[in-house]
Short mmCIF file of the C-alpha atoms (twelve columns), coordinates in Angstrom:
data_MODEL
# 
_entry.id   MODEL 
# 
loop_
_atom_site.group_PDB 
_atom_site.id 
_atom_site.type_symbol 
_atom_site.label_atom_id 
_atom_site.label_alt_id 
_atom_site.label_comp_id 
_atom_site.label_asym_id 
_atom_site.label_seq_id 
_atom_site.Cartn_x 
_atom_site.Cartn_y 
_atom_site.Cartn_z 
_atom_site.pdbx_PDB_model_num 
ATOM 1   C CA . MET A 1   0.000   0.000  0.000   1 
ATOM 2   C CA . GLU A 2   2.795   2.406  0.925   1 
ATOM 3   C CA . LEU A 3   4.542   1.586  -2.359  1 
ATOM 4   C CA . LEU A 4   1.342   2.338  -4.293  1 
ATOM 5   C CA . LYS A 5   0.989   5.716  -2.561  1 
ATOM 6   C CA . SER A 6   4.604   6.546  -3.381  1 
ATOM 7   C CA . LEU A 7   4.082   5.652  -7.024  1 
ATOM 8   C CA . LYS A 8   0.931   7.789  -7.200  1 
ATOM 9   C CA . GLY A 9   2.818   10.697 -5.649  1 
ATOM 10  C CA . LEU A 10  5.657   10.311 -8.140  1 
ATOM 11  C CA . LEU A 11  3.250   10.176 -11.097 1 
ATOM 12  C CA . LEU A 12  1.428   13.284 -9.871  1 
ATOM 13  C CA . PHE A 13  4.745   15.136 -9.515  1 
ATOM 14  C CA . LEU A 14  5.840   14.149 -13.020 1 
ATOM 15  C CA . LEU A 15  2.479   15.189 -14.472 1 
ATOM 16  C CA . ILE A 16  2.616   18.637 -12.841 1 
ATOM 17  C CA . ALA A 17  6.243   19.123 -13.840 1 
ATOM 18  C CA . GLY A 18  5.398   18.214 -17.426 1 
ATOM 19  C CA . LEU A 19  2.476   20.632 -17.580 1 
ATOM 20  C CA . VAL A 20  4.392   23.520 -16.060 1 
ATOM 21  C CA . SER A 21  7.221   23.102 -18.545 1 
ATOM 22  C CA . CYS A 22  4.925   23.212 -21.566 1 
ATOM 23  C CA . ASP A 23  4.352   26.719 -22.852 1 
ATOM 24  C CA . PRO A 24  1.785   28.155 -23.546 1 
ATOM 25  C CA . TRP A 25  -0.188  26.381 -20.787 1 
ATOM 26  C CA . PHE A 26  1.869   27.977 -18.043 1 
ATOM 27  C CA . SER A 27  4.122   31.017 -17.903 1 
ATOM 28  C CA . PHE A 28  6.552   29.509 -15.461 1 
ATOM 29  C CA . SER A 29  9.316   32.088 -15.467 1 
ATOM 30  C CA . PRO A 30  9.443   35.895 -15.405 1 
ATOM 31  C CA . TYR A 31  12.295  35.582 -17.895 1 
ATOM 32  C CA . GLU A 32  10.196  33.756 -20.501 1 
ATOM 33  C CA . SER A 33  10.730  35.400 -23.884 1 
ATOM 34  C CA . ARG A 34  8.487   33.466 -26.283 1 
ATOM 35  C CA . LEU A 35  5.497   35.534 -27.334 1 
ATOM 36  C CA . GLU A 36  2.175   34.178 -28.501 1 
ATOM 37  C CA . GLU A 37  1.533   34.745 -32.231 1 
ATOM 38  C CA . VAL A 38  -1.027  37.458 -31.542 1 
ATOM 39  C CA . TYR A 39  1.797   39.670 -30.244 1 
ATOM 40  C CA . HIS A 40  4.127   39.190 -33.230 1 
ATOM 41  C CA . ASP A 41  5.035   41.759 -35.925 1 
ATOM 42  C CA . ILE A 42  3.108   44.726 -34.539 1 
ATOM 43  C CA . THR A 43  5.237   47.235 -36.473 1 
ATOM 44  C CA . ALA A 44  4.539   45.550 -39.816 1 
ATOM 45  C CA . GLU A 45  0.802   45.525 -39.077 1 
ATOM 46  C CA . ASN A 46  0.761   49.200 -38.142 1 
ATOM 47  C CA . LEU A 47  2.882   50.233 -41.133 1 
ATOM 48  C CA . ALA A 48  0.321   48.548 -43.374 1 
ATOM 49  C CA . LEU A 49  -2.444  50.571 -41.696 1 
ATOM 50  C CA . LEU A 50  -0.371  53.721 -42.092 1 
ATOM 51  C CA . ARG A 51  0.058   53.163 -45.826 1 
ATOM 52  C CA . GLU A 52  -3.726  53.104 -46.141 1 
ATOM 53  C CA . ARG A 53  -3.967  56.448 -44.323 1 
ATOM 54  C CA . SER A 54  -1.196  58.235 -46.230 1 
ATOM 55  C CA . THR A 55  -2.204  60.521 -49.087 1 
ATOM 56  C CA . GLY A 56  1.169   59.963 -50.745 1 
ATOM 57  C CA . ASP A 57  1.707   63.690 -51.238 1 
ATOM 58  C CA . SER A 58  2.352   66.785 -49.128 1 
ATOM 59  C CA . GLN A 59  -0.504  67.216 -46.658 1 
ATOM 60  C CA . PRO A 60  -0.549  68.472 -43.033 1 
ATOM 61  C CA . PHE A 61  -0.924  65.866 -40.291 1 
ATOM 62  C CA . LYS A 62  -0.521  65.374 -36.545 1 
ATOM 63  C CA . ILE A 63  1.293   62.753 -34.480 1 
ATOM 64  C CA . ALA A 64  0.929   61.867 -30.801 1 
ATOM 65  C CA . LEU A 65  4.366   61.375 -29.225 1 
ATOM 66  C CA . LEU A 66  4.742   59.131 -26.160 1 
ATOM 67  C CA . SER A 67  7.776   57.815 -24.314 1 
ATOM 68  C CA . ASP A 68  9.035   55.960 -21.240 1 
ATOM 69  C CA . THR A 69  5.871   54.178 -20.213 1 
ATOM 70  C CA . HIS A 70  7.889   51.742 -18.015 1 
ATOM 71  C CA . TYR A 71  5.330   50.348 -15.540 1 
ATOM 72  C CA . HIS A 72  2.974   53.356 -15.650 1 
ATOM 73  C CA . PHE A 73  0.230   51.452 -17.453 1 
ATOM 74  C CA . SER A 74  -2.690  53.224 -15.791 1 
ATOM 75  C CA . LYS A 75  -1.211  56.597 -16.810 1 
ATOM 76  C CA . LEU A 76  -0.651  55.263 -20.328 1 
ATOM 77  C CA . ASP A 77  -4.319  54.281 -20.439 1 
ATOM 78  C CA . GLU A 78  -5.266  57.848 -19.464 1 
ATOM 79  C CA . ALA A 79  -3.064  59.256 -22.241 1 
ATOM 80  C CA . ILE A 80  -4.673  56.900 -24.766 1 
ATOM 81  C CA . VAL A 81  -8.160  58.039 -23.722 1 
ATOM 82  C CA . ASP A 82  -7.079  61.644 -24.247 1 
ATOM 83  C CA . ILE A 83  -5.513  60.914 -27.653 1 
ATOM 84  C CA . ASN A 84  -8.630  59.081 -28.841 1 
ATOM 85  C CA . LYS A 85  -10.909 61.826 -27.515 1 
ATOM 86  C CA . ARG A 86  -9.085  64.508 -29.512 1 
ATOM 87  C CA . GLY A 87  -9.642  62.555 -32.700 1 
ATOM 88  C CA . TYR A 88  -7.236  64.463 -34.938 1 
ATOM 89  C CA . PHE A 89  -4.029  62.394 -34.704 1 
ATOM 90  C CA . ASP A 90  -3.030  60.272 -37.698 1 
ATOM 91  C CA . PHE A 91  -0.724  57.953 -35.751 1 
ATOM 92  C CA . ALA A 92  1.432   57.726 -32.622 1 
ATOM 93  C CA . ILE A 93  5.146   57.150 -32.016 1 
ATOM 94  C CA . VAL A 94  6.613   55.788 -28.771 1 
ATOM 95  C CA . THR A 95  10.311  56.541 -28.288 1 
ATOM 96  C CA . GLY A 96  11.300  53.580 -26.149 1 
ATOM 97  C CA . ASP A 97  11.370  52.253 -22.600 1 
ATOM 98  C CA . ILE A 98  8.183   50.390 -23.279 1 
ATOM 99  C CA . ALA A 99  9.208   48.043 -20.474 1 
ATOM 100 C CA . ASP A 100 10.902  48.701 -17.157 1 
ATOM 101 C CA . ASN A 101 12.817  45.441 -16.641 1 
ATOM 102 C CA . GLY A 102 12.617  44.010 -20.157 1 
ATOM 103 C CA . LEU A 103 10.143  41.320 -19.107 1 
ATOM 104 C CA . LYS A 104 7.747   39.665 -21.514 1 
ATOM 105 C CA . GLN A 105 4.659   40.541 -19.493 1 
ATOM 106 C CA . GLU A 106 5.581   44.231 -19.462 1 
ATOM 107 C CA . PHE A 107 5.590   44.274 -23.273 1 
ATOM 108 C CA . VAL A 108 2.287   42.408 -23.303 1 
ATOM 109 C CA . TYR A 109 0.689   44.894 -20.883 1 
ATOM 110 C CA . PHE A 110 1.999   47.754 -23.032 1 
ATOM 111 C CA . HIS A 111 0.488   46.429 -26.244 1 
ATOM 112 C CA . GLU A 112 -2.790  45.526 -24.560 1 
ATOM 113 C CA . SER A 113 -3.080  49.207 -23.675 1 
ATOM 114 C CA . MET A 114 -1.821  50.548 -27.003 1 
ATOM 115 C CA . LYS A 115 -4.211  48.456 -29.078 1 
ATOM 116 C CA . ASN A 116 -6.999  50.583 -27.594 1 
ATOM 117 C CA . LEU A 117 -5.715  53.480 -29.683 1 
ATOM 118 C CA . THR A 118 -7.913  54.297 -32.652 1 
ATOM 119 C CA . ILE A 119 -4.754  55.032 -34.672 1 
ATOM 120 C CA . PRO A 120 -1.644  52.974 -35.577 1 
ATOM 121 C CA . TYR A 121 1.505   53.288 -33.479 1 
ATOM 122 C CA . LEU A 122 5.241   52.802 -34.128 1 
ATOM 123 C CA . THR A 123 8.169   52.434 -31.733 1 
ATOM 124 C CA . VAL A 124 11.897  52.720 -31.266 1 
ATOM 125 C CA . ILE A 125 13.718  50.605 -28.690 1 
ATOM 126 C CA . GLY A 126 14.803  52.095 -25.348 1 
ATOM 127 C CA . ASN A 127 17.585  51.157 -22.962 1 
ATOM 128 C CA . HIS A 128 15.218  49.466 -20.465 1 
ATOM 129 C CA . ASP A 129 13.810  47.395 -23.325 1 
ATOM 130 C CA . TYR A 130 17.210  45.700 -23.615 1 
ATOM 131 C CA . LEU A 131 17.201  44.444 -20.008 1 
ATOM 132 C CA . SER A 132 16.659  40.779 -19.144 1 
ATOM 133 C CA . ASN A 133 15.231  39.052 -22.265 1 
ATOM 134 C CA . GLY A 134 13.765  42.281 -23.579 1 
ATOM 135 C CA . GLU A 135 15.854  42.265 -26.734 1 
ATOM 136 C CA . ALA A 136 14.333  38.936 -27.804 1 
ATOM 137 C CA . VAL A 137 10.820  40.003 -26.822 1 
ATOM 138 C CA . TYR A 138 11.071  43.362 -28.617 1 
ATOM 139 C CA . THR A 139 12.258  41.682 -31.822 1 
ATOM 140 C CA . GLN A 140 9.295   39.299 -31.837 1 
ATOM 141 C CA . MET A 141 6.757   41.980 -31.015 1 
ATOM 142 C CA . PHE A 142 8.046   44.807 -33.206 1 
ATOM 143 C CA . GLY A 143 10.795  43.574 -35.531 1 
ATOM 144 C CA . GLU A 144 13.826  45.577 -36.684 1 
ATOM 145 C CA . TYR A 145 15.449  48.133 -34.400 1 
ATOM 146 C CA . ASN A 146 16.355  50.417 -37.312 1 
ATOM 147 C CA . TYR A 147 13.763  51.139 -39.996 1 
ATOM 148 C CA . THR A 148 12.166  53.943 -41.983 1 
ATOM 149 C CA . PHE A 149 8.752   54.788 -43.334 1 
ATOM 150 C CA . VAL A 150 7.132   57.610 -45.302 1 
ATOM 151 C CA . PHE A 151 3.834   59.342 -44.571 1 
ATOM 152 C CA . ASN A 152 2.441   62.268 -46.610 1 
ATOM 153 C CA . ASN A 153 5.866   62.912 -48.169 1 
ATOM 154 C CA . VAL A 154 7.667   62.995 -44.811 1 
ATOM 155 C CA . LYS A 155 10.362  60.412 -44.060 1 
ATOM 156 C CA . PHE A 156 10.719  59.022 -40.542 1 
ATOM 157 C CA . VAL A 157 14.040  57.469 -39.510 1 
ATOM 158 C CA . MET A 158 13.684  55.165 -36.485 1 
ATOM 159 C CA . PHE A 159 17.155  54.673 -35.015 1 
ATOM 160 C CA . ASP A 160 18.422  52.440 -32.197 1 
ATOM 161 C CA . ASN A 161 21.082  54.511 -30.424 1 
ATOM 162 C CA . VAL A 162 21.124  52.621 -27.093 1 
ATOM 163 C CA . ARG A 163 24.768  52.115 -26.158 1 
ATOM 164 C CA . TRP A 164 25.251  50.795 -22.637 1 
ATOM 165 C CA . GLU A 165 22.502  48.191 -22.266 1 
ATOM 166 C CA . SER A 166 22.853  46.947 -25.849 1 
ATOM 167 C CA . GLU A 167 26.661  46.716 -25.572 1 
ATOM 168 C CA . LYS A 168 26.968  47.636 -29.238 1 
ATOM 169 C CA . VAL A 169 27.837  50.684 -31.311 1 
ATOM 170 C CA . PRO A 170 24.839  52.333 -33.011 1 
ATOM 171 C CA . GLU A 171 24.713  51.755 -36.775 1 
ATOM 172 C CA . PHE A 172 25.757  55.245 -37.796 1 
ATOM 173 C CA . GLU A 173 26.476  54.337 -41.414 1 
ATOM 174 C CA . TRP A 174 22.900  53.133 -41.790 1 
ATOM 175 C CA . PHE A 175 21.675  56.287 -40.035 1 
ATOM 176 C CA . LYS A 176 23.748  58.514 -42.305 1 
ATOM 177 C CA . GLY A 177 22.366  56.840 -45.424 1 
ATOM 178 C CA . GLN A 178 18.768  57.230 -44.278 1 
ATOM 179 C CA . LEU A 179 19.109  60.941 -43.514 1 
ATOM 180 C CA . LYS A 180 19.790  61.731 -47.165 1 
ATOM 181 C CA . ASN A 181 16.885  63.493 -48.877 1 
ATOM 182 C CA . GLY A 182 17.321  62.478 -52.480 1 
ATOM 183 C CA . HIS A 183 13.556  62.044 -52.951 1 
ATOM 184 C CA . ARG A 184 12.792  65.647 -51.954 1 
ATOM 185 C CA . TYR A 185 10.703  64.802 -48.922 1 
ATOM 186 C CA . ASP A 186 9.187   67.791 -47.146 1 
ATOM 187 C CA . HIS A 187 11.069  66.704 -44.014 1 
ATOM 188 C CA . VAL A 188 13.315  63.898 -42.797 1 
ATOM 189 C CA . ILE A 189 12.778  63.355 -39.054 1 
ATOM 190 C CA . PRO A 190 14.942  61.040 -36.904 1 
ATOM 191 C CA . PHE A 191 13.589  59.357 -33.768 1 
ATOM 192 C CA . SER A 192 15.753  57.614 -31.153 1 
ATOM 193 C CA . HIS A 193 15.502  56.948 -27.446 1 
ATOM 194 C CA . ILE A 194 18.705  58.558 -26.140 1 
ATOM 195 C CA . PRO A 195 19.151  62.330 -26.671 1 
ATOM 196 C CA . PRO A 196 22.687  63.282 -27.749 1 
ATOM 197 C CA . PHE A 197 23.263  65.341 -24.599 1 
ATOM 198 C CA . ASP A 198 22.803  62.249 -22.362 1 
ATOM 199 C CA . GLY A 199 25.827  60.454 -20.910 1 
ATOM 200 C CA . GLN A 200 25.152  57.346 -23.011 1 
ATOM 201 C CA . MET A 201 25.855  59.352 -26.154 1 
ATOM 202 C CA . GLU A 202 28.901  61.227 -24.869 1 
ATOM 203 C CA . GLU A 203 31.394  59.497 -27.147 1 
ATOM 204 C CA . PHE A 204 29.046  59.851 -30.155 1 
ATOM 205 C CA . ARG A 205 27.522  63.246 -29.403 1 
ATOM 206 C CA . GLU A 206 29.457  65.219 -31.998 1 
ATOM 207 C CA . ARG A 207 29.065  62.491 -34.621 1 
ATOM 208 C CA . PHE A 208 25.294  62.365 -34.142 1 
ATOM 209 C CA . HIS A 209 24.858  66.124 -34.259 1 
ATOM 210 C CA . ARG A 210 27.178  66.581 -37.240 1 
ATOM 211 C CA . LEU A 211 25.116  64.091 -39.255 1 
ATOM 212 C CA . LEU A 212 21.964  66.121 -38.568 1 
ATOM 213 C CA . VAL A 213 23.617  69.401 -39.537 1 
ATOM 214 C CA . ASP A 214 25.212  67.972 -42.688 1 
ATOM 215 C CA . HIS A 215 21.811  66.683 -43.847 1 
ATOM 216 C CA . GLU A 216 19.896  69.828 -42.833 1 
ATOM 217 C CA . ILE A 217 17.707  68.013 -40.316 1 
ATOM 218 C CA . GLY A 218 15.473  70.488 -38.478 1 
ATOM 219 C CA . PHE A 219 14.146  68.309 -35.629 1 
ATOM 220 C CA . SER A 220 15.446  65.283 -33.695 1 
ATOM 221 C CA . ILE A 221 12.998  63.479 -31.358 1 
ATOM 222 C CA . HIS A 222 13.921  61.502 -28.207 1 
ATOM 223 C CA . GLY A 223 12.735  60.119 -24.885 1 
ATOM 224 C CA . HIS A 224 14.761  58.888 -21.903 1 
ATOM 225 C CA . SER A 225 14.649  62.081 -19.798 1 
ATOM 226 C CA . HIS A 226 10.945  61.653 -18.866 1 
ATOM 227 C CA . ASP A 227 10.441  65.424 -19.170 1 
ATOM 228 C CA . PHE A 228 9.275   67.715 -21.970 1 
ATOM 229 C CA . SER A 229 11.989  69.849 -23.523 1 
ATOM 230 C CA . LEU A 230 12.362  71.625 -26.845 1 
ATOM 231 C CA . GLN A 231 15.636  73.401 -27.454 1 
ATOM 232 C CA . GLU A 232 18.166  74.465 -30.035 1 
ATOM 233 C CA . LEU A 233 21.284  73.144 -28.357 1 
ATOM 234 C CA . TYR A 234 24.101  74.210 -30.629 1 
ATOM 235 C CA . GLY A 235 22.916  77.426 -32.249 1 
ATOM 236 C CA . ASP A 236 22.701  76.002 -35.771 1 
ATOM 237 C CA . GLY A 237 18.943  75.605 -36.227 1 
ATOM 238 C CA . THR A 238 18.529  71.929 -35.288 1 
ATOM 239 C CA . MET A 239 15.882  71.483 -32.588 1 
ATOM 240 C CA . TYR A 240 16.012  68.649 -30.057 1 
ATOM 241 C CA . HIS A 241 12.808  67.455 -28.413 1 
ATOM 242 C CA . THR A 242 12.436  65.062 -25.482 1 
ATOM 243 C CA . ILE A 243 8.992   63.665 -24.687 1 
ATOM 244 C CA . SER A 244 7.414   63.522 -21.249 1 
ATOM 245 C CA . SER A 245 6.630   60.174 -19.651 1 
ATOM 246 C CA . PRO A 246 2.929   59.443 -18.978 1 
ATOM 247 C CA . GLN A 247 3.876   59.328 -15.283 1 
ATOM 248 C CA . ASN A 248 4.040   63.128 -15.557 1 
ATOM 249 C CA . ASN A 249 0.564   63.295 -17.114 1 
ATOM 250 C CA . ALA A 250 1.809   64.571 -20.450 1 
ATOM 251 C CA . TYR A 251 2.691   63.632 -24.010 1 
ATOM 252 C CA . SER A 252 3.530   65.708 -27.112 1 
ATOM 253 C CA . GLU A 253 1.564   66.813 -30.131 1 
ATOM 254 C CA . MET A 254 3.601   67.139 -33.328 1 
ATOM 255 C CA . THR A 255 2.061   69.077 -36.215 1 
ATOM 256 C CA . ILE A 256 3.780   68.632 -39.579 1 
ATOM 257 C CA . THR A 257 3.056   70.751 -42.650 1 
ATOM 258 C CA . PRO A 258 5.032   71.020 -45.892 1 
ATOM 259 C CA . GLY A 259 6.464   74.293 -44.603 1 
ATOM 260 C CA . GLY A 260 7.328   73.440 -41.018 1 
ATOM 261 C CA . ILE A 261 7.046   71.449 -37.779 1 
ATOM 262 C CA . GLU A 262 5.473   72.488 -34.473 1 
ATOM 263 C CA . ILE A 263 5.607   70.619 -31.154 1 
ATOM 264 C CA . GLN A 264 3.574   71.318 -28.039 1 
ATOM 265 C CA . LYS A 265 3.102   69.651 -24.688 1 
ATOM 266 C CA . ILE A 266 -0.302  68.090 -24.020 1 
ATOM 267 C CA . GLU A 267 -1.276  67.570 -20.390 1 
ATOM 268 C CA . PHE A 268 -4.016  65.146 -19.367 1 
# 
């Protein structure tokens, strides 16, 4: 009898161990990086939606700019309600730090909130997104770190310039090539998480800024600082903007016309 009880206990243990180790039935580790199919290729899906919205020629439009959501999901939800209520944005861009610790569930929570937007959204990767298994999760959910797209004759250059957490040198040759305006776009606008005046970019600060000046880039958009700023740092006409985190009850509104760009802080 005792032997039978022992065997039953062993079988029950093996059954539970087998179930727990079989994704997707159980998420058994906070460091799990495999995403369900529904969370794959979000960038590609949203770029397809954006192509349907684009007129293909020079027309004014507005973008909602968000950044550094980290674990502030309730604040992100409030920002999304405000964006939807305004009803005039064509799409949104999030400049990184989607996650706080790079965990799979943080990315999932983020997208579950963002899919409530009535407009498409695009992202660049942030330094916190590289933590833990975040690099693998981000790639599945969004795809390439460096990419471009065009909307209403404006080119957007989405650039991964994270240095410390990625332990790699940003792909400046790629960046340089994408800043060229051979197609006569109304504007070419780069987006990256780390502003050039941050310590992470110290060794590349001059290189980054020189590329913008050489290609006559008027605006460069970033996150990382969690606060709204808009400043001409070097007295040569290039404006640098950092976006507030939702934790500070704010995001940015970017208005783009063939003749210019305006940015203002939106509080909610």
